[in-house]
Legacy VTK file of the C-alpha trace (Angstrom):
# vtk DataFile Version 3.0
C-alpha trace
ASCII
DATASET POLYDATA
POINTS 105 float
-3.035 -21.965 -6.532
-3.284 -25.131 -4.506
-6.322 -25.731 -2.312
-4.019 -25.409 0.718
-2.751 -21.958 -0.356
-3.338 -18.699 1.478
-3.350 -15.446 -0.451
-1.857 -12.439 1.344
-2.009 -8.889 0.017
-0.519 -6.062 2.036
0.721 -4.094 -0.964
-2.063 -2.171 -2.721
-5.796 -2.472 -3.140
-6.816 -3.480 -6.639
-3.989 -5.961 -7.086
-6.372 -8.731 -6.066
-9.656 -9.168 -7.892
-11.894 -9.198 -4.836
-14.827 -10.863 -6.624
-12.550 -13.688 -7.813
-11.092 -13.983 -4.306
-14.553 -14.257 -2.795
-15.473 -16.943 -5.343
-12.236 -18.831 -4.601
-12.813 -18.723 -0.857
-16.491 -19.691 -1.083
-15.683 -22.498 -3.527
-12.790 -23.838 -1.417
-10.386 -23.216 -4.279
-7.898 -21.793 -1.742
-7.713 -22.264 2.028
-7.863 -18.626 3.048
-6.680 -15.070 2.611
-5.299 -12.159 4.587
-5.769 -8.586 3.366
-5.010 -5.177 4.756
-5.782 -3.279 1.540
-8.931 -3.208 -0.578
-10.372 -1.690 -3.746
-12.582 0.535 -1.616
-11.179 1.836 1.633
-12.394 1.722 4.201
-14.003 -1.581 3.339
-17.764 -1.117 3.741
-19.269 -3.152 6.602
-21.754 -4.740 4.184
-19.089 -5.877 1.692
-19.474 -9.630 0.994
-15.824 -10.222 1.909
-16.496 -9.220 5.516
-18.770 -12.234 6.035
-16.170 -14.805 4.968
-14.688 -16.919 7.765
-11.646 -17.753 5.614
-10.605 -14.103 5.304
-8.581 -12.202 7.882
-8.488 -8.424 7.539
-6.413 -5.839 9.321
-5.667 -2.132 8.954
-2.859 -1.135 6.571
-0.530 0.349 9.189
2.857 -1.288 8.614
4.479 2.094 8.024
3.064 3.568 11.213
5.874 2.609 13.536
8.289 4.694 15.556
11.137 3.611 13.272
9.188 4.474 10.107
8.306 7.919 11.452
11.975 8.630 12.220
13.059 7.410 8.771
10.399 9.500 6.987
11.249 12.608 9.013
14.972 12.197 8.420
14.455 11.649 4.703
12.201 14.713 4.430
14.764 16.895 6.236
17.588 15.627 4.002
15.509 16.386 0.903
14.797 19.941 2.089
18.519 20.532 2.684
19.357 18.996 -0.701
16.850 21.316 -2.375
18.580 24.306 -0.808
22.058 23.238 -1.916
20.959 22.132 -5.406
21.673 18.430 -4.973
18.084 17.166 -4.776
17.602 13.908 -6.675
14.943 14.501 -9.375
13.736 10.935 -8.811
12.272 11.971 -5.434
10.362 14.950 -6.843
6.798 14.481 -8.059
6.870 17.523 -10.350
10.512 17.391 -11.470
9.906 20.042 -14.149
9.947 22.592 -11.326
13.597 21.794 -10.620
14.757 23.122 -13.987
12.724 26.302 -13.463
14.294 26.847 -10.046
17.867 26.210 -11.213
17.395 28.550 -14.213
16.979 31.555 -11.898
LINES 1 106
105 0 1 2 3 4 5 6 7 8 9 10 11 12 13 14 15 16 17 18 19 20 21 22 23 24 25 26 27 28 29 30 31 32 33 34 35 36 37 38 39 40 41 42 43 44 45 46 47 48 49 50 51 52 53 54 55 56 57 58 59 60 61 62 63 64 65 66 67 68 69 70 71 72 73 74 75 76 77 78 79 80 81 82 83 84 85 86 87 88 89 90 91 92 93 94 95 96 97 98 99 100 101 102 103 104
């Protein structure tokens, strides 16, 4: 990355090597970073990342909006109805092996 680059991770903790990020920020290898996910959550107050002026942190709450709540609720209701009528997509089921047991009855 260029020295003027900013690293942003709002996907998943663990994607970014936090030790390497700290080294890059302290060594001016990159200009800054913004994170809302971490290896350990919540991020401990004594974590070395917290002390860095070049790091902006925020809570991981992008999915906590009125629109997201409506979409999740609607999707859940549709999946319940699909389960009752036998049209549930196995791709949305964590333990899909249960579907074959239910349909075999």
